[in-house]
C-alpha positions, -999 to +999 in steps of 0.1 A: +249+608+436+263+605+400+297+621+395+299+655+375+303+649+337+337+639+327+344+623+361+343+588+375+348+572+408+366+539+420+383+525+450+419+534+453+449+509+454+481+510+471+495+520+438+476+551+439+493+564+472+516+591+454+487+604+433+465+606+463+492+625+482+498+648+455+460+659+457+462+662+495+494+684+494+481+705+467+451+713+488+470+718+519+495+741+501+468+768+497+447+763+529+470+747+555+507+744+546+518+737+582+496+704+580+515+688+549+508+651+546+536+627+540+536+595+523+543+577+555+511+593+568+489+578+539+505+544+541+499+542+577+463+551+575+456+528+546+471+499+566+454+503+599+435+470+611+402+488+612+403+504+577+394+485+543+408+505+515+385+487+489+353+497+509+362+528+531+378+550+504+372+563+470+391+585+444+376+606+417+394+607+383+389+629+352+388+619+315+425+616+314+425+591+343+441+618+367+432+615+403+417+648+412+400+640+447+399+616+475+377+606+503+376+580+531+356+571+560+365+558+594+352+547+627+322+532+609+312+511+639+311+544+663+285+569+673+308+595+656+320+586+621+349+605+605+351+615+568+382+631+554+383+644+518+405+665+494+398+681+461+426+693+440+425+731+438+425+729+399+392+710+401+374+730+427+339+745+418+327+715+398+306+696+423+335+672+434+330+683+470+294+677+470+301+642+454+327+634+482+304+643+510+276+622+493+300+593+489+310+596+527+274+598+539+265+566+517+293+547+532+286+557+567+249+545+562+259+512+549+275+500+581+254+493+613+270+510+641+274+494+677+253+522+695+226+522+720+190+525+709+181+561+706+218+574+704+226+598+678+251+590+651+269+618+636+292+623+606+322+645+613+347+659+590+375+687+595+382+714+570+404+745+572+386+775+585+401+798+558+386+778+529+353+798+526+340+775+497+343+745+520+326+762+549+297+770+525+294+735+511+293+720+544+268+742+558+245+738+528+248+700+532+235+704+567+268+703+587+275+729+616+308+739+629+312+724+665+350+730+672+380+747+661+417+731+663+447+753+660+481+745+646+509+760+667+547+762+663+576+775+681+610+786+667+640+775+689+663+802+681+682+797+715+679+770+743+645+767+760+642+771+796+650+742+819+621+723+830+611+725+867+599+688+877+576+684+904+590+668+935+593+631+934+589+631+895+617+620+871+617+617+834+634+591+810+630+580+775+611+549+763+634+519+761+639+496+731+619+464+737+598+480+766+562+470+766+537+495+750+507+487+771+514+509+801+520+539+778+491+531+757+469+530+789+483+562+802+474+579+769+439+565+769+434+577+804+447+612+801+427+619+768+393+610+783+390+648+788+400+655+750+368+665+730+359+639+704+384+614+717+382+580+700+392+549+722+415+527+701+424+491+708+461+485+716+467+470+682+457+499+662+473+524+685+506+504+683+501+504+644+496+542+641+528+549+661+550+521+646+539+525+609+539+564+614+577+567+623+580+558+660+614+570+675+616+557+711+643+582+719+616+610+714+591+593+739+595+609+771+579+592+803+575+610+836+574+587+865+565+591+903+574+562+925+577+540+895+544+547+882+538+567+850+526+603+856+526+617+822+540+614+788+553+634+758+553+613+727+572+633+700+585+624+665+601+642+635+581+653+606+604+664+577+628+689+592+605+698+621+596+684+655+561+672+662+544+668+695+511+647+687+508+634+722+514+653+756+491+640+785+493+642+823+474+618+845+446+636+868+465+629+902+495+650+889+478+678+871+482+714+884+518+707+894+535+720+863+543+686+849+527+693+815+549+723+811+580+704+823+573+676+798+570+701+770+602+720+777+620+687+780+608+678+746+619+713+732+653+708+748+659+675+729+648+689+698+672+719+702+700+696+712+694+677+680+695+710+660+658+709+652+647+746+648+609+743+648+585+722+668+548+719+659+517+708+675+478+712+671+455+718+699+418+721+707+411+757+711+385+749+739+407+723+757+391+712+789+424+707+804+438+741+794+464+727+771+461+757+747+469+779+776+498+758+785+513+759+750+511+796+749+529+799+780+556+778+766+560+801+737 
């Protein structure tokens, strides 16, 4: 598909990071301010082992050479390919969103996926539900809504309740220099129930955390008999706490361990003077995570 008149397309370079970030944040300021992207997020994303910035991403520029839109495509060798795109609000309604979807589909079709014969291959993208123009665009291009994810936050105006740990379970922080593999394996196992979960190898998973601002003192490991039972891997995002990964292994579910880990995480953020903690959750979580978070406030 040719770009709309007055616009052109090219691959981004690392020196475009701040301009791409500006497009993302201008879009999110209108439709999802709680989802604000940080420069470290973009840098981490662009430097993942499985991502080729020159091949897997495109920027759209206007006649003044200003970047006004961005799209990237990931998981190209998987049955479910993921596309992520942004159009600056000042340039909406000019056909750029349609162009981004076309570029994403073209890139997805250009790579042969390692899938079984007859297995369906999907192109997936997330949009804010309060952006009716985007919803209309995706539906017109043959997409359908399959899942909602919810942003949640808690304001820690007073000390949270103390966690009640199941019998025989203790909690500790991740230790500097400790092997990442056991935590990685726990996360992979606990999130097998998560809709759309992508199995990443240890190298890429490690990169995502280390390049994205890993703080070992905010990684909480619950153990029973010396074996990991569950984890709450937290971090700071600006002035707010963030809980991107909370998981409990199947043998330890239904004992209150997930709630205990969450309250323990809240307590540490509160101790540090962090007033807000955020997370996002599948609205139809198979493990009931959304109900857990609501009980936690």
